[in-house]
N, C-alpha and C positions, 0 to 999 in steps of 0.2 A: 326223419324232416317231413314237415308238413308242406306241401304244394297246393297252390290256388290258381286256377286259370279259369279266365272269363273267355266265352266266345258268344257268337250270335249277331255281333255288331254288322252294320253294313249300311248301306244306302237307300232309302226309301223316300217316296213323296209324304209332303204333308197330309197328315190322315190316315196314314198307313201304320202299319205294325210291325214289332220286332219281339222276338223272344230271347232274351240274354240269358246265358246259363254261367253258373260259377261251381265248379267241381274242385273238391278238396280231396287230397290223397295224403298219405300217408300215415304217421303215428296219431291219428285222431282217436281222441277220447271222448266218447259220449257224443250228444249232439251238441254241435256248435252254434253259438248265436251268429248271425251273417247278417252284414250290412251292405248296401249298395251306395256308394258314391259316384258324383260325377265332377268332372271339370270342364266347364265350359271356355272357350277362347278368351284368353285374357282375364278370366277370374279365377276366385279361389276355388278350392275343392269344396264341394257342398254334400250333405247327406241327401240322399234320394228315398230311401225305404230300407227297412230293417225285419228281421224276423228272429224273435227269440227262440232259444231251443224248446220251450214250451209250446210253439206255434203261434202265439202272439204276433201280430205285423202291425207296423205302423209306417207312415208315408209322410212325406214333407208336403208342405201345404200346396207348392206348385204342382204337384202330381194331379190334383183334382179330380180324383176317381178315375184317372186313365190308365194306372199302372197297378199290378197285382203280383206280389211277391209269394213265391210258393217253395215248397221242399219235397223232392223225392227221397225219403228217409234211407231207403236201400241202396240208391246210388250216392247217396251223401252229396247231393246237388239242389242248389238252390237257382230257382229261375225268377227273372224279372219279365213279364209280359208286358208290353209296353203299347198301348193301343191309342189312336187319335194322335199321334205324333206331330208336333209344331216344329217349325224351322229353330227356335230357340230351344229346344231339346238337343241340339247338335253340339256334340262334345265327346270326351273319353269316359267312359264308364267303367269303374272300378269295384271290386268285389273284397271285402274285408271278413276273414274268419277269426274268431277268437276262439282259441285252443288252449287250455290250460293257463290262462291268465295272458297269452301273448298274442298279439295281432299279426296276421298273416295276410299280406297283399297280394293280388293278383298283378299282370302286367297291364290290364285294362283293355278294353275292346272300343273300337271308335264308332260312333254312331252318327250319321249324316243325315238330315231332314232337308229336303229340297222343298222350295215353295211352288 
């Protein structure tokens, strides 16, 4: 079984930073494409950032250069470093790992940015 768990969320002031982690364990085969999503209050889930197994990264337009996705290959963990956070970034952040054609979601971690 593949297990995915996010961590690192919390409460920060506007302009602050958080580093989210997405740890995958279980029967993982090769490097897995990993994407971060978020769901803001009252809104649909939206894509935030992604890393292909080859290392290429992509970001949603609203990131505006503030976030960086990276991977620790030895730990099979993907990070989302979020800087210059804004109140409108408040929401639940979720990680999706694709392994052998199947999507595996974590439970999400809450991010709250105060003004």
